[in-house]
C-alpha positions as CSV (number, residue, x, y, z in Angstrom):
1,M,0.0,0.0,0.0
2,H,1.1,3.6,-0.7
3,A,2.9,5.2,2.2
4,Y,0.3,8.0,2.5
5,R,-3.0,6.9,0.9
6,S,-4.8,4.3,-1.0
7,H,-7.8,6.6,-1.5
8,T,-8.6,10.3,-1.2
9,C,-10.9,11.6,1.5
10,A,-13.7,11.8,-1.0
11,Q,-13.3,8.4,-2.7
12,L,-14.6,5.7,-0.4
13,R,-18.1,4.4,-1.0
14,A,-20.4,1.6,0.2
15,S,-18.8,-0.7,-2.4
16,D,-15.6,-0.4,-0.4
17,V,-17.0,-1.9,2.8
18,D,-14.8,-4.6,4.4
19,T,-11.7,-3.4,2.6
20,T,-8.6,-1.8,4.2
21,A,-8.0,1.8,3.2
22,R,-5.3,4.4,4.0
23,I,-6.1,8.1,3.8
24,S,-4.1,11.2,4.7
25,G,-5.2,14.8,5.4
26,W,-5.9,17.5,7.9
27,I,-8.0,16.8,11.0
28,H,-11.0,18.9,10.2
29,R,-12.8,18.4,13.5
30,K,-13.2,15.9,16.3
31,R,-16.2,14.8,18.3
32,D,-15.9,12.8,21.5
33,H,-19.2,11.0,22.2
34,G,-18.0,9.3,25.3
35,G,-17.5,5.7,24.1
36,L,-16.4,6.8,20.6
37,L,-14.1,9.4,19.1
38,F,-15.1,10.6,15.7
39,V,-12.4,12.3,13.5
40,D,-13.3,14.0,10.2
41,L,-10.2,13.9,8.0
42,R,-10.1,16.4,5.1
43,D,-7.9,16.6,2.0
44,H,-8.3,18.6,-1.2
45,Y,-11.0,16.3,-2.5
46,G,-13.4,15.9,0.5
47,I,-13.9,14.5,4.0
48,T,-14.0,11.0,5.5
49,Q,-15.2,10.2,9.0
50,C,-12.9,8.0,11.1
51,V,-13.9,6.4,14.4
52,L,-12.2,4.6,17.3
53,E,-13.1,3.3,20.8
54,P,-11.3,4.2,24.0
55,E,-9.6,0.8,24.1
56,N,-7.9,1.5,20.8
57,A,-4.2,2.0,21.1
58,H,-4.4,5.3,19.1
59,F,-7.3,6.8,21.0
60,E,-5.2,9.1,23.3
61,T,-3.0,10.2,20.3
62,L,-6.0,11.3,18.2
63,E,-7.7,12.7,21.3
64,R,-4.7,14.9,22.1
65,V,-3.6,16.1,18.7
66,R,-5.0,19.4,17.6
67,V,-7.3,20.1,14.6
68,E,-5.4,20.9,11.3
69,S,-2.7,18.4,12.2
70,V,-1.7,16.3,9.3
71,V,-2.2,12.5,9.9
72,T,-2.3,9.3,8.0
73,I,-5.0,6.8,9.1
74,T,-5.3,3.2,8.0
75,G,-8.3,1.1,8.9
76,R,-11.2,-1.0,7.8
77,V,-14.0,0.5,5.9
78,V,-17.4,-0.2,7.5
79,A,-20.9,0.8,6.6
80,R,-22.7,3.4,8.8
81,S,-26.0,2.4,10.3
82,A,-29.1,3.8,8.5
83,E,-29.7,6.5,11.1
84,T,-26.1,7.8,11.0
85,V,-25.7,8.0,7.2
86,N,-24.7,11.6,6.2
87,T,-26.4,12.4,2.9
88,N,-24.5,15.7,2.7
89,L,-21.2,13.9,2.1
90,P,-20.2,11.7,-0.8
91,T,-18.5,9.4,1.7
92,G,-21.5,9.6,4.1
93,E,-22.4,5.9,3.8
94,I,-19.2,4.7,5.3
95,E,-16.6,5.4,8.0
96,I,-13.1,4.0,8.7
97,R,-12.4,2.0,11.9
98,V,-9.0,3.2,12.9
99,E,-6.2,0.6,13.0
100,E,-3.1,2.6,12.4
101,V,-2.2,6.3,12.9
102,A,0.8,8.3,11.8
103,I,1.2,11.9,12.8
104,Q,2.8,13.6,9.9
105,S,2.7,17.1,11.2
106,A,1.2,18.2,14.6
107,A,-0.4,21.6,14.6
108,E,0.0,24.3,17.2
109,E,-2.9,26.3,18.5
110,L,-4.5,28.0,15.5
111,P,-4.7,31.8,15.1
112,M,-8.0,31.3,13.3
113,P,-10.2,28.2,12.9
114,V,-10.8,26.5,9.5
115,F,-14.0,24.6,10.4
116,G,-17.2,26.5,10.6
117,E,-15.9,29.5,8.6
118,P,-16.5,32.3,11.2
119,E,-16.1,35.9,10.2
120,W,-12.6,37.3,10.8
121,S,-11.0,40.6,9.9
122,E,-9.3,40.9,6.6
123,E,-6.0,41.7,8.4
124,V,-6.1,38.3,10.2
125,R,-7.2,36.4,7.1
126,L,-4.4,37.8,5.0
127,K,-1.8,37.4,7.6
128,H,-2.7,33.7,7.9
129,R,-3.7,33.2,4.3
130,F,-2.7,29.6,4.2
131,L,-5.4,28.8,6.8
132,D,-7.9,31.1,5.2
133,L,-7.5,29.2,1.9
134,R,-8.3,25.9,3.6
135,R,-11.8,27.1,4.3
136,E,-14.5,25.3,2.3
137,T,-15.9,28.4,0.5
138,L,-12.6,29.8,-0.6
139,H,-11.3,26.4,-1.6
140,A,-14.4,25.8,-3.7
141,N,-14.1,29.3,-5.3
142,I,-10.5,28.7,-6.4
143,M,-11.4,25.3,-7.9
144,R,-14.4,26.9,-9.7
145,R,-12.0,29.5,-11.2
146,V,-9.7,26.6,-12.3
147,E,-12.7,25.0,-14.0
148,V,-13.7,28.2,-15.7
149,I,-10.2,28.9,-17.1
150,R,-9.9,25.2,-18.2
151,A,-13.3,25.5,-20.0
152,M,-12.2,28.7,-21.7
153,R,-9.0,27.2,-22.9
154,D,-10.8,24.0,-24.2
155,K,-13.3,26.1,-26.1
156,M,-10.6,28.4,-27.6
157,A,-8.5,25.4,-28.6
158,A,-11.5,23.7,-30.1
159,A,-12.1,26.8,-32.2
160,G,-8.5,26.7,-33.6
161,F,-6.8,29.2,-31.3
162,F,-3.2,28.6,-30.0
163,E,-1.8,29.7,-26.7
164,F,1.7,31.1,-26.6
165,A,3.8,31.9,-23.5
166,T,5.6,35.2,-23.8
167,P,8.6,36.3,-21.6
168,I,8.0,37.6,-18.1
169,L,11.3,39.5,-17.8
170,T,12.2,42.0,-20.5
171,A,14.0,45.3,-21.2
172,S,12.3,48.4,-20.0
173,S,10.1,50.1,-22.6
174,P,9.6,53.9,-23.0
175,E,5.9,53.9,-22.0
176,G,4.0,56.2,-19.7
177,A,3.4,53.7,-16.9
178,R,6.0,53.0,-14.2
179,D,8.0,49.9,-14.6
180,F,8.4,47.2,-11.9
181,L,12.1,46.5,-11.9
182,V,13.9,43.3,-11.0
183,P,17.7,43.6,-10.3
184,S,20.0,41.4,-12.5
185,R,22.2,39.1,-10.5
186,L,24.7,38.6,-13.4
187,H,24.9,42.3,-14.4
188,P,25.1,44.4,-11.2
189,G,23.5,47.8,-11.5
190,Q,21.2,46.7,-14.4
191,F,17.6,45.6,-14.2
192,Y,14.9,43.6,-15.9
193,A,11.4,45.1,-16.1
194,L,8.1,43.2,-15.8
195,P,6.4,43.8,-19.2
196,Q,3.4,46.1,-19.1
197,A,1.8,44.2,-22.0
198,P,2.9,41.2,-24.2
199,Q,2.0,43.1,-27.3
200,Q,5.5,43.2,-28.9
201,Y,6.0,39.5,-28.2
202,K,2.7,38.6,-29.8
203,Q,3.5,40.7,-32.8
204,L,6.8,39.0,-33.0
205,I,5.1,35.6,-33.0
206,M,2.7,36.7,-35.8
207,V,5.4,38.0,-38.1
208,S,7.3,34.8,-37.5
209,G,4.6,32.9,-39.2
210,F,2.5,31.4,-36.4
211,D,-1.2,31.6,-37.2
């Protein structure tokens, strides 16, 4: 089995019951129901619920570790009872009975929570952007943007367009706007400029014979 996962946290279904699975991700939240500890494990793809009893050798480890810690969990996939099925999750018909746990990276106390998406000031959100981007809404927005750009590229390609990558660093051009300069390491005292527009490069491609 792969060192970190056999499935993503959105992949397991009822058809996987009675198999052994390994998943890795961030601890999204924990719920201690007395005789059972429930751990929601989250990765880029979704969430899978993991469960263990107090007599489990890893109970204290998962009970102690903070949310947003990165862990790898291996266990048996079991079907949830009819009354505990979560129809809001693609993995809501199953859960993993924990057999092995590996703490990949233990989290410290968080400056802002990820679960629940409470309102925080923009200053806090930008200072801890890596946590802010883990929130469900922002994560979904970024992936939606990825899908839109991919769809645009697919449509343009299907219509016969070509996409060319033009240089990022160039010589400064005598235009009205101010240049953003990047010092040259090989030529001290000289600078590259971030291009204000790829117009000249596109024209160069056109006169070179690219359609």
